N, C-alpha and C positions, 0 to 999 in steps of 0.2 A: 436612362441617361447616357450610357455608352453609345447606344445606337443614335441617339439625338446628337451627341458630340461628333460622331462619325459623319452624319449627314451635313452638319455645319462645316466641318473641315473640308468636305468635298467641294464646297463652293467658296470657301474663305480665301481672300487674297489681300487682306488688310494689312498684314505685317510689313510688306515692302513699302506700302504707302506711308507708313509711319516713320520709316527710315529715311526716305528721300521725298518728303512732302513738297518742298520748294521746287525740286527738279520736275516732279510730275505736274505741278501747277503751271510751270513755264512750258512744259512739253505739250500741254493741251492747247497752247496758243500757236503751236507750229503749224503752218500751212504747208502740207506735204506736196500739194500740187504746184506751189510757187517755188519752194526751196527744196533742194535735194537733201540737205542736212539741216538739223535744228538750228535755230538762231543762237547768237552769242549768249543770251540770257540762260538758256538751258545748260550750256557748258559751264557757265559761271556758277549756277546753283549746284550743279553736280560737284564741281571743284570744292566749293565751300562745305558741302555736306560730307564729302570724303575727308576733308581736312579736319573738321571739328566733330564729326559724328562719333557715336559710340561704336567702338571696334567690334564688340560682340554682336550688336544689332546689325551692323553692316555685314558681318560674316554670315548671319542667317539670311539676310536679304540676297546675298550673292548666290546662295544655294538655290533660292527660288528663281533668280534671274537665269541661272544655268539651265533650268528646266525649259525655258522658252527658247534659248539658243546656247548651244555649247560654246564655250570660249569666254563668256561673261566673267566667270570667276577669276581666271588668270589675268584677263584684261584689267579688271578693277584692282586686283592685288598689285600688279606691276605699276599701274598708274598711281595708286595710293602711296607707294614708296617714293615716287618722284614728287608727289604733292607735299609729302612730309618734309622733304629736303627744302622745298621752296618756302614753306611756312616757317621752318626753323630759321632760315636766313632772312625772312621777311622781305623777300624779293618777289613781289607778286607780279605776274605778267600783265602786259597791256591788253592782250587778247587771250582770254581763257580758251577760246576755240582753237586758236593756232597752237597754243601751248600743249593742249591735250593731243592734238593730231601729231605734233612733233614728238610727243612722248611715245605714242603708239599709233601707227597708221590705221589701226582698226577703228579709231574714233571717226575716221572719214568714210567708214563703211556704213551705208544707210540701213543695211539689214539688221545691224545690232539695234539701231534706234527704232526700227519697225517692230522688232521683237519686244521692245519696252512697252509698246502700245497695248500688248496683251494684258499688262498689269495695271492699267489706269484705274480700274474700279475696285472697290472693296470686295465685291462678289464676282465670281467668274464661272463660266461653264467649260473652261479649257480642259479641266481634268476629265470631265465626262467625254469630251471629244477625243482626248488622248487615249481614253480607255477603249475606244472603238477605231483606233488608227486614223484619227482626224486631228487637224490643228487649224490655226488661223494664219492667213496670209497677211501681207502688209496692209491690206485694206480691212482686215479683221473679218474676212469672209472665211467660211469653213471649207477647207480643202483636205485632200488625202495626205497622209504623211509620206515621206520618201519611202521608196520600196523597201530599203534595208531596215526601216523602222516599223514596218507593218507586222506586228506579232500578235496583237491582242484579239482581233477578229478570228484568226485561225485558232488561237488558244480557247476562245469561248466556244467555238464549234466543237473542238476536240473534247473539252470538258463536258459539254452536253452529250456528245456521242458516247464517251466512256461511262458516264453516269447511267445512261439508258441501258447500255450493254451490261453493265454490272448488275443493275436491277433485274434485267431479264434473266441473266445467268443465275443469280441468286434464287429467283423464283423457280427456274427449271430444276436446280439442284435441291432447293429447300423443300419443295412441295412433297416429293416422295419420302424424304426424311421425316418431315412433320407427320405425314400420314402413317408412317411406320410407328412413330412414337405414340400416336394417338390410339392405335389399334392393338399394340402389344399389351400383354399383362403388365400390371403396375410395377412389379419388381424388375422386369426387364426394361421397361420404358424409363424408370428412374435411373437405372444404370447407364443407359444410352444418353439420357439427358445430361449426365455428368460430362460426357465427352463433348456435347454441344456447348456447355457452359465453360469448359476448360480454357478456351481462348481468352475469356474475360479475366482469367487469373494469371495470364501471361502478358508481359510487357509488349506493347505494340511495336516497339523498336526491335525487340528480340525476334518477334514473328516476321517482321519485314526483313531483317538481316538473314534469317533462316531461308527465306524465299530467294534472296540473292545467291546464297550458297547452292540451293537446289536447282536454280534455273540457269546458272551460268554454263557456258559451253563445256567446261570441264566438271560440271556439277553432277549431282545425283541423278536427275531425270535423264539428261543426255547420256550419262554413263550406263544407265539401265537399258536405254533404247539401243545403244551400241552393243551391249552384252547380249541382248536378245536378237541381234542381227537386223533390227528394223532400220537402223541407220548405220552408215559407214563412219569410220573414225574421222574422215575428212568432211563428212556431211552433217556434222552436229548443228543443231538448230539454235539460232540466236533468240533466246527467250527472256533476256534481261537487258536493262537499259534501253527499252523500247516500249511501245504501246502494248505489246503482247504481255510482257511481264507485269505492267501496271494492271491490266485486266485480270490476270490470274491471281495476283496477290490481293487486290482489292476485293475480288469475289470471295476468296476464302475468309478474309478478315471480316467482311460485312455479312457473311452467310448466317450467323446466329441471329442477326436482327430481322431476318426473314423467317427463320425457322420458328422462333418463339411466338410471334403473333399468329402464325398459321397453326401451330400446335395448340395454342390456347383456344382457338375457335373450333378446330377439328375434334378436340376431345369432348366437347359438349354436344356434338351432332349425334342424335340417336341412331344407333346401328339399325334400328327397326325400319328406318326410312328406306334403306337400300333393299332390305328383304321385302318390304311392301311393294316396291317398284318391280322387283323381279317376280313376285307373286301375281302381279297384274299383267305380266307378259313381257316386260322389258328385259332385254339382254343385259348382262353385267356392264358392258361398255356404255350402253344407252342409259342405264340407271345411274351410272357414275356421272355421265355428262349432263343429264337432265335434272337429277335430284341432288346428288352429293356436291358436285362442283359449285353450283350457285350458292350453296350455303357457306362455302369457304371464301366467298368474295370479301367479306369484312376483314378476314385475316390477310388475304392477298393485298387488299388496299392498305392496311396498316403497315405490313412489311414492306410493300413497294414504296410507300411514302417515306418510311424511316430510312431505307437503304438509299433511295435517290437523294434525299436531303443530306445525308452523311457523305455520299460519294461526290456530290457536286462541289463540296467545299474541302475535300480531302487534300492534305498537304504532305505529310511525312512519307507515306508509301509511294505516291507518284514521284516524289523528289528523289528517293533512294533507289527504288526499283526501276522507275521509268527513265531516269537519266534525262538527257536533252530532249529526246523524241517523246517521252512520256510526261513532260511537264504540263500540269494543268494550271488553271487560273489561280488556285491557292498558292502555288509556288511563286507566281509573280507578285501576289500581295505580300508574301513574306519577304521577297527580295527587296521591294521598294520600302518596306517598313524597316528593315534591318540594314540595308546596304546603301541605297541612294538617299534614304530619309525623305523621300517624296511622299509625305503624308497626305497631300491633297489627292494625288493619283491613287494611293492606297485606299483612301476613304471612298473615292469614286468607284473603284473596282468593287469594293465591299458593298456599296450602296446599290450598284447594278445587280450584284449577286442577290442581295436582299429583295430588290424589286422583282427580279425574275422568279424567286421563290414565292413571293406574294401572288404574282400572276398565276403561277402553277397551282398554288393552293386554291385560288379563286376558281380556276378552270376545273380543278378536281372536285370542288364543292358543287359546281354546277352540273358536272357529268355524273359523278358517283354519289356525292352527298357526304359531307364530313360526318354526319350522324351515323353513317354506316360503318365507320371505323371502329373496330373493337380489338382490344388488347387482352381480352379474357376476363 
């Protein structure tokens, strides 16, 4: 149900049509090729709906209108105050068009009226186009956003890149750890397993904050490198509030999700397989590559899928450790959900993320086979 509601919100544009129904009806009759500005009937309908409309509903509609073109909110608010004065005195203008233009010259700007054309229908695809740095022009053709507003395509690519890097790094670091745990005597492997599980018992916020302390230029890691003489005091490395810090922190935090599936698969692989391969003439490296490694693929598949899915939607760690340069798509979703209240764009970003994961799942099932995933 929540996913269904999200998908509906990503295309829903019905709210504004219920607030200004008469204005939109008259707007549809406007011949843009003949007249630069809408006819008198459009201005009259808007005047009446601002004068007698529900203030709360109008306020919500203004938020939606501002998504199409910035400036709508302040324009409507200023105009509403002037309209209330006229209604109170019962001195209605002879020409509503002239009155609104005299109230604010922006009513003579056709770009505001063209922006209203994006909201004519109850369903819209504008949020999906916005999520990939596209919008509608005055003829409702899809065009690129202004250069200073193109942020999402770059963020999508960065999110994908960081997720892949984190998955690969977790596999590189997690494989030898899981192999060690699977081959140690039980009493030692249980002790080491406690250290693997320990992060699950620690707050994610605490671990993220700890990485900020360790990675900053005056932090622990830079301090140790300077003390060892590897770096000069003036040559400290910037490892926080950038993509590097995001990769380091996310890899450490998601590492257990790679180790546990690998360990659960490795511990049931018979040790006699390696010995049999070597008895048949294979060198240890060849026996590992041809016999042992293929049997760990179910664990690598499960760990890789878990880490990638978690990484692509991560929010807290990139937001705190990555700063502006390390911001991923999850940060934009949270920003629009809490700050701009643009739930349509938020839902569209979430739906694209969901669609991408379904495509990834389908490709994974075709190439590897979902039945080959084992968690132990």
